[in-house]
C-alpha positions as CSV (number, residue, x, y, z in Angstrom):
1,M,23.5,-30.9,25.1
2,K,22.4,-27.7,26.8
3,E,25.0,-25.7,24.9
4,Q,23.7,-27.2,21.6
5,K,20.1,-26.1,22.4
6,M,21.3,-22.6,23.1
7,N,23.1,-22.4,19.8
8,D,20.1,-23.8,17.9
9,F,17.9,-21.1,19.5
10,K,20.3,-18.3,18.6
11,L,20.6,-19.6,15.1
12,K,16.8,-19.8,14.7
13,L,16.5,-16.3,16.2
14,L,19.1,-14.9,13.8
15,L,17.6,-16.5,10.8
16,S,14.1,-15.3,11.6
17,I,15.4,-11.7,12.1
18,L,17.3,-11.9,8.8
19,S,14.4,-13.3,6.9
20,G,12.1,-10.5,8.3
21,I,14.6,-7.9,7.2
22,L,14.9,-9.5,3.8
23,F,11.1,-9.6,3.2
24,S,10.7,-6.0,4.4
25,F,13.3,-4.9,1.9
26,I,11.6,-6.8,-0.9
27,F,8.3,-5.1,-0.2
28,I,10.0,-1.7,0.1
29,I,11.7,-2.2,-3.3
30,L,8.4,-3.4,-4.8
31,A,6.6,-0.3,-3.5
32,F,9.0,1.9,-5.4
33,A,9.4,-0.3,-8.5
34,V,5.7,-0.9,-9.2
35,P,4.0,2.3,-10.2
36,A,0.6,3.1,-8.7
37,K,-2.3,3.3,-11.0
38,E,-2.9,6.9,-12.0
39,K,-6.5,8.1,-11.5
40,K,-8.1,9.3,-14.7
41,Q,-9.5,12.8,-14.7
42,M,-13.2,12.9,-14.5
43,I,-14.9,15.2,-17.0
44,I,-17.8,17.0,-15.5
45,K,-20.1,18.4,-18.0
46,K,-21.7,21.8,-17.4
47,P,-25.4,21.4,-16.3
48,Q,-27.7,22.5,-19.2
49,G,-31.2,22.5,-17.9
50,R,-32.7,24.3,-14.9
51,L,-33.1,21.0,-13.0
52,E,-29.6,19.9,-13.8
53,Q,-28.3,23.2,-12.4
54,I,-30.3,22.8,-9.2
55,S,-29.1,19.2,-8.8
56,H,-25.5,20.2,-9.4
57,A,-25.7,23.0,-6.9
58,L,-27.2,20.7,-4.2
59,K,-24.5,18.0,-4.8
60,N,-21.6,20.5,-4.7
61,R,-22.5,22.4,-1.5
């Protein structure tokens, strides 16, 4: 009976390690397979008026 419990424990340990490795590989493959969303370039218009120029200069210090 004691030998059976030890084999069950080793089997559960082995299966949990293998399942952890399998899930980590799945997530690694998904990280490479699914492309990240590309950020769109923001178009910054040139400030036209005097107040816009001052505001733009203060924001971009």
